[in-house]
C-alpha positions as CSV (number, residue, x, y, z in Angstrom):
1,X,0.0,0.0,0.0
2,X,1.4,3.4,-0.9
3,X,2.0,5.9,1.9
4,X,0.0,9.1,1.5
5,X,0.2,11.0,4.7
6,X,2.7,12.4,7.2
7,X,1.4,12.8,10.8
8,X,3.9,14.9,12.8
9,X,4.5,16.0,16.3
10,X,5.5,19.6,17.1
11,X,7.7,19.7,20.2
12,X,11.0,18.0,19.7
13,X,10.4,17.5,16.0
14,X,9.3,20.5,14.0
15,X,11.2,22.8,16.4
16,X,14.5,20.9,16.1
17,X,17.0,22.9,14.1
18,X,19.7,20.1,14.4
19,X,23.3,20.9,13.7
20,X,22.5,23.5,11.0
21,X,21.2,26.0,13.6
22,X,23.7,28.8,14.1
23,X,22.7,32.0,15.9
24,X,19.0,31.9,15.0
25,X,19.4,30.9,11.3
26,X,20.2,27.8,9.3
27,X,23.2,28.0,7.0
28,X,21.2,29.4,4.1
29,X,19.6,32.3,6.0
30,X,16.3,30.4,6.4
31,X,15.0,30.7,9.9
32,X,12.6,27.7,9.6
33,X,13.6,24.4,11.2
34,X,14.7,21.8,8.5
35,X,11.8,19.5,9.1
36,X,9.3,22.4,8.5
37,X,11.0,22.9,5.1
38,X,10.8,19.2,4.4
39,X,7.1,19.2,5.4
40,X,6.5,22.0,2.8
41,X,8.2,19.9,0.1
42,X,6.2,16.8,1.0
43,X,3.0,18.8,0.7
44,X,4.1,20.1,-2.7
45,X,4.7,16.5,-3.7
46,X,1.1,15.6,-2.9
47,X,1.6,14.1,0.6
48,X,-1.2,15.1,3.0
49,X,-0.1,16.3,6.4
50,X,-1.4,16.4,9.9
51,X,-0.2,17.9,13.1
52,X,-0.8,15.5,16.1
53,X,0.2,17.2,19.3
54,X,-0.5,16.8,23.0
55,X,-0.4,20.5,23.3
56,X,-3.2,22.6,24.7
57,X,-3.4,24.7,21.5
58,X,-2.0,25.1,18.0
59,X,1.6,26.3,18.0
60,X,1.7,30.0,17.3
61,X,5.1,29.6,15.6
62,X,3.6,27.6,12.8
63,X,1.3,28.6,10.0
64,X,-0.9,25.6,10.6
65,X,-3.3,26.4,7.8
66,X,-0.5,26.4,5.2
67,X,1.4,23.4,6.6
68,X,-1.3,21.0,7.5
69,X,-4.4,19.4,6.1
70,X,-5.5,18.4,9.6
71,X,-4.6,19.8,13.0
72,X,-5.3,17.6,16.0
73,X,-4.1,19.0,19.3
74,X,-5.2,17.5,22.6
75,X,-6.6,20.8,23.9
76,X,-9.1,20.7,21.0
77,X,-9.7,17.0,20.5
78,X,-9.6,15.7,24.1
79,X,-7.4,12.8,22.8
80,X,-3.8,12.3,23.9
81,X,-0.9,10.3,22.5
82,X,-0.2,7.5,23.0
83,X,-3.9,6.6,23.2
84,X,-4.8,4.5,20.1
85,X,-7.9,6.7,19.6
86,X,-5.7,9.8,18.9
87,X,-4.0,8.0,16.0
88,X,-7.3,6.6,14.6
89,X,-8.9,10.0,14.9
90,X,-6.2,11.7,12.9
91,X,-6.3,9.0,10.2
92,X,-10.0,9.3,10.0
93,X,-9.8,13.1,9.6
94,X,-7.3,12.6,6.8
95,X,-9.8,10.1,5.3
96,X,-7.1,7.4,5.1
97,X,-6.6,4.1,6.7
98,X,-3.8,4.1,9.3
99,X,-1.6,1.9,7.1
100,X,-1.2,4.8,4.6
101,X,0.0,7.2,7.3
102,X,3.5,7.8,8.7
103,X,3.8,9.1,12.3
104,X,6.9,11.1,13.0
105,X,7.4,11.7,16.8
106,X,10.3,12.0,19.2
107,X,8.7,9.9,21.9
108,X,9.3,6.2,21.3
109,X,6.1,5.2,23.2
110,X,4.0,7.3,20.7
111,X,5.7,5.7,17.7
112,X,5.1,2.2,19.2
113,X,1.4,3.1,19.8
114,X,1.0,4.4,16.3
115,X,2.5,1.2,14.8
116,X,0.1,-0.8,16.9
117,X,-2.9,0.8,15.1
118,X,-1.3,0.2,11.7
119,X,0.7,3.3,11.0
120,X,4.3,3.4,9.9
121,X,6.4,4.8,12.7
122,X,9.4,7.1,12.5
123,X,11.2,7.9,15.7
124,X,12.9,11.3,15.5
125,X,16.3,11.3,17.1
126,X,18.1,13.6,14.7
127,X,17.3,15.9,11.8
128,X,19.6,14.2,9.2
129,X,18.4,10.7,9.9
130,X,14.7,11.7,9.9
131,X,15.1,13.6,6.6
132,X,16.7,10.5,5.1
133,X,14.1,8.1,6.4
134,X,11.2,10.3,5.2
135,X,12.8,10.6,1.7
136,X,13.0,6.8,1.5
137,X,9.5,6.3,2.8
138,X,7.9,8.8,0.4
139,X,10.3,7.9,-2.5
140,X,11.9,11.3,-2.9
141,X,15.5,11.9,-4.0
142,X,16.4,14.0,-0.9
143,X,14.7,16.2,1.7
144,X,17.9,17.5,3.2
C-alpha cells in the first residue's frame, strides 16, 4: 500500500534545528527548522499532512493552515498520544486508513502506539536521519 500522509508531532520534531542551527538561522539564511521545510516539500509533492500534538493549543510559531491538512491538538480533541484513539482519529480526519500514514514523533512510546494501530512509525532522534528516512518512505531523492 502506498504511503499518502505524514502525521507529525511539534515539540521535539518541528522545532528541532539540528546541527544546522547557528545563531538563529540555518546556514542558508532560512529561519525555519529543517523539518518544517521538508514538510512543505512533501505537501508540494502531494503528501497530505497532519499535526498531532499533546499541546493545549495550536503552536503560534507555525502557519498551521498552510502546513497541515489536519490539525489535531489534545486541547481541542480531548485525545492524547499514546492513546490509540488519537492515531485513529487523525487518520479518519485525513480520510485514510492508518496503514497509509506515517507518524513522526520524538517519543518512542508514541511511535510504538501508532505502529500498533497500523501506521508506519518514525522515531525522530536527529534531523539528518529523519530527513533520510522520510525521503526513503515517500520515494523522494532528498529532503535535506
